[in-house]
C-alpha positions in Angstrom: 119.5 147.1 42.3 122.0 144.3 41.8 125.5 145.1 40.6 128.7 143.3 39.6 132.3 144.2 40.6 135.0 143.3 38.1 138.6 144.1 37.4 140.3 144.6 34.0 143.9 143.4 33.5 146.2 146.4 33.1 148.3 144.4 30.6 145.3 144.3 28.1 144.8 148.0 28.3 148.5 148.8 27.9 148.7 146.5 24.9 145.8 148.3 23.4 147.4 151.7 24.0 150.7 150.7 22.5 149.0 149.2 19.4 146.7 152.1 18.8 148.9 154.9 20.1 147.3 158.3 19.1 144.1 156.5 18.0 143.4 155.0 21.4 140.0 156.1 22.7 138.8 157.3 19.3 136.8 154.2 18.4 134.0 156.2 16.7 136.3 158.5 14.9 138.6 155.7 13.6 137.1 152.3 14.1 133.5 152.7 13.2 133.6 155.1 10.3 131.3 154.0 7.5 129.8 151.2 9.5 126.4 152.9 10.2 124.2 155.4 8.4 124.8 159.0 9.3 121.5 160.7 10.3 120.3 164.2 10.2 119.1 165.0 13.7 117.4 168.2 15.0 117.7 168.8 18.8 115.3 171.5 20.1 116.2 173.2 23.4 115.9 175.1 25.8 112.6 176.7 24.5 112.3 179.5 27.1 109.4 181.8 27.7 110.3 185.4 27.0 108.7 186.8 30.2 111.5 185.9 32.6 115.2 185.1 32.7 116.6 181.7 32.1 116.8 179.7 35.4 118.6 176.7 36.9 116.2 174.3 35.1 117.2 175.8 31.8 120.9 175.2 32.7 120.3 171.5 33.0 118.3 171.6 29.7 121.0 173.4 27.9 123.8 171.1 29.1 121.7 168.0 28.2 120.8 169.3 24.7 124.3 170.6 23.9 126.1 167.4 25.2 123.7 165.2 23.3 124.5 167.2 20.1 128.3 166.9 20.8 128.0 163.1 21.3 125.9 162.5 18.2 128.3 164.6 16.1 131.2 162.7 17.5 129.8 159.4 16.3 129.2 160.8 12.8 125.7 162.2 12.7 124.8 165.6 11.3 123.2 167.6 14.1 121.3 170.8 14.1 120.6 172.7 17.4 117.5 174.8 17.3 115.6 176.9 19.9 112.0 177.9 20.1 111.2 181.2 21.8 107.8 181.1 23.4 107.2 184.8 22.8 103.4 185.0 22.9 100.5 183.7 24.9 98.8 184.4 28.2 102.1 184.3 30.2 103.4 187.1 28.0 100.2 189.1 28.5 100.6 188.8 32.2 104.2 190.2 32.1 102.9 193.1 30.0 100.2 193.9 32.5 102.8 193.7 35.3 105.0 196.1 33.4 102.2 198.6 33.1 101.4 198.3 36.9 105.0 198.9 37.8 104.9 202.3 36.1 108.5 202.2 34.9 108.6 203.1 31.2 112.3 202.5 30.5 115.0 199.9 31.2 116.9 201.1 34.3 120.6 201.5 33.9 122.6 198.5 35.2 119.7 196.1 35.1 120.0 193.1 32.8 117.0 193.4 30.4 115.6 189.9 30.8 115.7 190.3 34.6 113.7 193.5 34.3 111.1 191.7 32.3 111.0 188.9 34.8 110.2 191.4 37.6 107.1 192.5 35.7 105.8 188.9 35.7 106.4 188.7 39.5 104.6 192.0 39.9 101.5 190.6 38.0 101.3 187.5 40.2 101.6 189.6 43.4 98.8 191.9 42.3 96.7 188.9 41.2 96.6 187.7 44.9 94.7 191.0 45.6 92.6 191.2 42.4 91.5 188.0 40.6 90.0 190.1 37.8 93.5 190.6 36.4 93.2 187.1 34.8 90.4 188.5 32.6 92.5 191.6 31.8 95.4 189.3 30.7 93.0 187.3 28.5 91.7 190.5 26.9 95.3 191.7 26.3 96.0 188.4 24.5 93.0 189.0 22.3 94.2 192.5 21.5 97.6 191.0 20.6 96.1 188.4 18.3 94.0 191.2 16.7 97.3 193.0 16.1 96.4 196.1 18.1 99.3 198.6 17.4 99.8 199.8 21.0 99.7 196.2 22.4 102.1 195.0 19.7 104.5 197.9 20.4 104.8 197.1 24.1 105.1 193.4 23.3 108.0 194.0 20.9 109.8 196.2 23.3 109.6 193.7 26.2 110.5 190.8 23.9 113.6 192.5 22.6 114.7 193.1 26.2 114.2 189.4 27.1 116.0 188.2 23.9 118.9 190.5 24.5 119.3 189.1 28.0 119.1 185.5 26.8 121.8 186.2 24.2 124.2 187.2 26.9 123.4 184.2 29.1 123.8 181.7 26.1 127.2 183.2 25.4 128.4 182.8 29.0 127.3 179.1 29.0 128.8 178.4 25.5 125.5 177.8 23.8 124.7 178.6 20.2 122.0 177.6 17.8 121.8 176.8 14.1 118.4 178.4 14.0 115.9 180.1 16.4 112.2 180.0 16.0 109.5 182.3 17.4 106.0 181.2 18.5 104.7 184.6 17.2 105.7 183.6 13.7 104.1 180.1 13.9 100.7 180.3 15.7 98.7 181.5 12.7 99.8 178.7 10.4 99.2 176.3 13.3 95.6 177.5 13.6 95.2 177.0 9.9 96.4 173.4 10.1 94.0 172.7 13.1 91.0 174.3 11.4 91.7 172.5 8.1 91.7 169.2 10.0 88.4 170.1 11.7 86.9 170.4 8.1 88.4 167.0 7.3 86.8 165.5 10.4 90.1 164.7 12.1 89.4 167.1 15.0 86.1 168.2 16.5 84.5 171.2 18.1 83.1 171.2 21.6 79.7 172.8 22.5 81.4 176.1 23.4 83.3 176.3 20.2 86.8 175.0 21.2 88.6 172.6 19.0 89.5 169.2 20.6 91.5 166.2 19.6 90.0 162.9 20.9 92.9 160.9 21.9 91.6 158.7 24.8 90.4 155.7 22.8 93.2 155.3 20.2 96.2 156.7 22.0 95.3 156.1 25.7 96.0 159.7 26.7 93.6 162.4 27.7 91.9 164.4 25.0 93.6 167.7 24.1 92.2 171.2 23.4 93.9 172.6 20.3 92.1 176.0 20.1 90.2 177.9 22.9 86.5 178.6 22.5 87.3 182.3 21.9 89.5 181.3 18.9 92.8 182.0 20.5 95.6 179.5 20.2 97.2 177.4 22.9 100.8 176.1 23.1 100.2 173.0 21.1 98.9 175.1 18.2 102.3 176.4 17.2 104.1 173.2 18.1 102.1 171.4 15.4 103.3 173.8 12.7 106.8 173.9 14.0 107.1 170.2 13.4 106.5 170.8 9.7 108.8 173.8 9.5 111.7 171.9 11.1 111.3 169.1 8.6 111.2 171.6 5.8 114.3 173.5 7.1 116.5 170.5 7.8 114.9 167.4 6.2 115.8 165.5 9.3 115.7 161.8 10.1 114.9 162.3 13.8 113.6 165.3 15.8 114.5 165.4 19.5 112.8 167.6 22.1 114.7 168.3 25.3 112.0 169.2 27.8 111.5 168.5 31.6 109.4 165.5 32.7 106.5 167.8 33.8 105.7 167.8 30.1 105.7 164.0 29.6 101.9 163.9 29.0 102.0 166.9 26.7 104.5 165.3 24.3 102.4 162.1 24.2 99.5 164.3 23.2 101.5 166.3 20.7 102.9 163.2 19.0 99.4 161.7 18.9 98.0 164.8 17.3 100.8 164.8 14.7 100.1 161.2 13.9 96.4 162.0 13.5 97.2 164.6 10.8 99.6 162.3 9.0 102.9 163.7 10.3 104.6 160.4 11.3 108.2 161.5 11.2 110.6 160.1 13.8 110.2 162.2 17.0 111.5 161.7 20.5 111.0 163.5 23.8 114.2 163.5 25.9 112.6 163.9 29.3 114.6 164.9 32.4 114.0 165.4 36.1 113.9 168.5 38.2 116.9 170.3 39.6 116.8 172.3 42.8 119.0 174.0 45.4 119.3 172.9 49.0 116.6 175.5 49.8 114.0 173.7 47.7 112.1 173.9 44.4 112.0 177.1 42.4 108.9 179.1 41.7 109.2 181.9 39.1 105.7 183.3 39.8 106.8 184.1 43.4 110.2 185.5 42.4 112.0 182.8 44.2 113.5 181.3 41.1 117.3 180.8 40.8 118.4 182.5 37.7 121.0 181.0 35.4 123.0 184.2 35.6 123.2 184.0 39.4 124.4 180.4 39.2 127.0 181.4 36.6 128.3 184.3 38.8 128.3 182.2 42.0 130.3 179.3 40.4 132.8 181.8 38.8 133.3 183.4 42.2 133.8 180.1 44.0 136.3 179.0 41.3 138.2 182.3 41.5 138.6 181.9 45.2 140.0 178.4 44.7 142.4 179.6 42.0 143.5 182.6 44.1 144.2 180.4 47.1 146.2 177.9 45.1 148.0 180.3 42.8 148.2 183.7 44.5 151.3 184.7 42.4 149.6 184.7 38.9 147.9 187.8 37.4 144.2 188.6 38.0 143.5 188.1 34.3 145.0 184.6 34.4 143.0 183.8 37.6 139.8 184.9 35.8 140.7 182.8 32.8 141.3 179.7 34.9 138.2 180.4 37.0 136.0 180.4 34.0 137.3 177.1 32.7 137.2 175.4 36.2 133.8 177.0 37.0 132.1 175.8 33.8 133.6 172.3 34.2 132.3 172.1 37.7 128.8 173.1 36.7 128.6 170.9 33.6 130.1 167.8 35.2 127.9 168.0 38.4 124.7 168.4 36.4 125.5 165.8 33.7 126.8 163.1 36.1 123.2 162.4 37.1 120.8 160.2 35.1 118.6 162.7 33.1 115.5 161.0 34.6 116.6 161.7 38.1 115.7 164.7 40.3 118.7 166.1 42.2 119.9 168.9 44.4 122.6 171.1 43.0 125.2 172.1 45.5 127.6 174.8 44.1 130.2 174.3 46.8 130.3 170.6 46.3 130.6 170.9 42.5 133.7 173.1 42.7 135.6 170.6 44.9 139.0 169.4 43.5 138.4 166.0 45.0 135.9 163.2 44.1 133.5 163.0 41.1 133.8 166.7 40.0 134.7 168.7 37.0 137.8 170.3 38.6 139.1 166.8 39.6 138.7 165.6 36.0 140.6 168.7 34.8 143.3 168.0 37.3 143.7 164.4 36.1 143.9 165.6 32.5 146.6 168.1 33.3 148.6 165.4 35.2 148.3 163.0 32.3 149.5 165.7 29.9 152.4 166.5 32.2 153.4 162.8 32.2 153.2 162.6 28.4 155.4 165.7 28.0 158.0 164.3 30.4 158.0 160.8 28.8 
């Protein structure tokens, strides 16, 4: 599109700096205090499924959610970061079946627990190519879970705990923490109650085969949405309906933001329409973002070709360590690792966040770690140079 080149007189900037001194650049901290209403804002991310490790897409999600929270706090809003763990459903049943088929009844030593769970999901999908009846087995396992079958619940709990333990380690490495975590397994029953109550009120309808449907096409201009399956089991939107109420109860927020990829754009239009139908008209917003991939192409977790967040973290740390080792061979290994961690994370965050959230892009680890151009390490270098000039002045 069109653009405009312009130059700013250095004298104006320098005058500003000398006048404001330590307050220069802190417009929201100093200049705008009390000029706007501070809001309570809930940001929900990254909402992983507990049947596989966090992947590269989650890294973009986490950085967007966390950076948005930091920006909103900086300008004076009260922000709560929350996470929804999708720990039940047909995808979880598939992992459980995969685990049974693998025949390994313990967590192998040296294997990160969430990665072990993810391999079970891959196993299921590999076996599904040979035997399509496994889909029916997964559905039956979900029914057993919802019926609270003890054996099914015991295996589910064991695998979920493995996944959550792995997530915790990944979040720590990426500097992510939450004010509260929610679990789909604690929400779906109340969600079903809300849906069925609104069937009685005539808000939702039942199809000929017994499923519950929300008719959205005429009023909201989006496709109709199934809210409960014909066999009575819940779907993803079932728990999301109840979670909206719970978040409001927990934080009494003014605005609720969902950070979710653009493949779910239609889903959120449907969710917000369903919530409006039942009278939940609170301020809600879907922060949609594009896909991230590596030069090799798009990731597919079902095929086991997904790029794990842990692998990206390790790769970027190794690249940063090599750079530090080359430039400062005389410092200790501990100091090299310390610097590599800071430089590596700056490289990763800057590269991912410099793109418009709506854009798809290819993540290149080697390009991100460069000390030249639009990169995190270059920004750190500029910062250190400025600090050095200030100290000498």
